[in-house]
N, C-alpha and C positions, 0 to 999 in steps of 0.2 A: 858201514852197515846201517840201513834205515830201520828205525824202530817200527814195530807193528802199530798201526793206527786203530786196529780193532782186536778184540779178544774173542775167543771161542767160548760158547756157553752151551751146555747140554741140559736138556729138560726132558722129562717123561710126560707124554701126553697120549691120550687115547688115539689110536690110528685113524678112526673115523672122524674124530673132531679135527685132527691135523689136516686130513684131506679136505674137509669142509672149509676149514680156515684158509687153506692154500687156494681153494677155488674162489672163495669170497674175495680175498685180497688181490688175487690175480685179476678179478673182474674190476677191481678198483685201481688197477695200474701199479700195484706194488706186489711184494712177496711177503711170506710169513715172517721171515727173519727181519725185514724192515718194519713190519707191523709191530713185532715184539719190541724192537728198539724204540719205536715211537711211543709205545705204551710205557716203557720204563722211563723215557725222557719226560713224558708228561707227568708221570707219578712223582719223579724227582722235582719237577717244576712246581707241582701243587703241594708237595710235602705229604703225599699219601695217595691212595687209589684215585685215579681220575674219574671215578664214578662212585656212587654210594652202594657198597656191597650189602646185600641182605641175605639172610639164611634161606628164606623161602619167599621169592617174589610174590607169589599168589597170596601168602599169608600177610605180607606187607600191604598189598592192595586191599585185601579184605579189612585189615585194621584201619587203613586210611578211610575206606568207605564207611566203616562203622562210626567213625568220629564225626561224620556229616550228620546234620539233623535229618531225621526221617520225615518223609513227606507222603501223605496219602495220595494214591493215584486211583481214581475211580473207574477209568475206562482206557481202552487203547488210544482213543482220541486225546485223552488227557496226556498220555505219554508222548504222542506225536506233537502236541502243543508245547510240552516242556522241551522237547528236542529242538523244535523250531525256534524257541525263545533263546537257545544258547548262542 
């Protein structure tokens, strides 16, 4: 008898999120099960989440922006010039 090389895992997920995930990963040439396996493998490799989790991404972005020095912008042309300088 050959030992199983994989084990079954059951998770609960919002049906719409599951459908969107299946569609996304199918468009990338894989499936949801393989994507979950890749996520877990990467987390084990890194010793934690393979991304920086935040409670509220918008709040984190605002906090990061607030830590930047404020700069006065006098006109829309000044904004365009600032963007062009990036």
